[in-house]
N, C-alpha and C positions, 0 to 999 in steps of 0.2 A: 619125604621131601615135600616142601610146600612153596607156593608162589603167592605173592600179593600184588594186586593191581589197584591203581588209584585213578579214579575218574573225577574230574572237577566240573564245577559250574552248573550243578543241578538247582533248579528253583526250589526253595523251601516250600513243602506242601502245607505247613502249618500257617505261615504268614503270607503265603502266595507271593513270596519274593519281596515283600515290603519291608522286612526286617523288624517289624514290631506291630503293635496295636495301639490305637488311640482310644482314650476314654471318651465316650459321647456324653451328653448332658445327663442321661439316665444313670450310667455307671460311675460318673464322677462323684456322686454322693456316697458311694460305697468305698471310696479310697480311705485307707487307714490314716494317712497324713495328708492334709490339704496342701502341703508344700511339695508333695511328690509331683513330678512332671506328668503331663497329660498323655504321654506316650510311654508304653511299656515295651522294652525290647523282647523279641521272640526268644524263648528259652531253647528252642531246638537248633536255631542257626546262630545264636548269640548276637542277634541284631544285624547280621550280614546279608540276609536274604538269599544266600546261596549255601549249598551243602556239597560236601565231598563224599564220594562213595569209595570205601575201601573193601575190596573183595579178596578174600583169602581162599586159596584152593589147596587142599591137602591131598597129595597123591599117595595112594596105598596100593599094594599088590592085590591082584584078584584072587579070590578064594574059589576054588573049583571043587 
């Protein structure tokens, strides 16, 4: 038997809840395409700034 719990609204630790990263003047010169926007969405939270935690518990019988 297993149970799943979902918890919402955690701040993304990678982007600190900002949803993405901005290129500063130094990193702008390394962009592959100059037409790319100066803001890159965070890959961990998909640009939302928030994460959802899904916790699964699997219950098993004790072995004695």
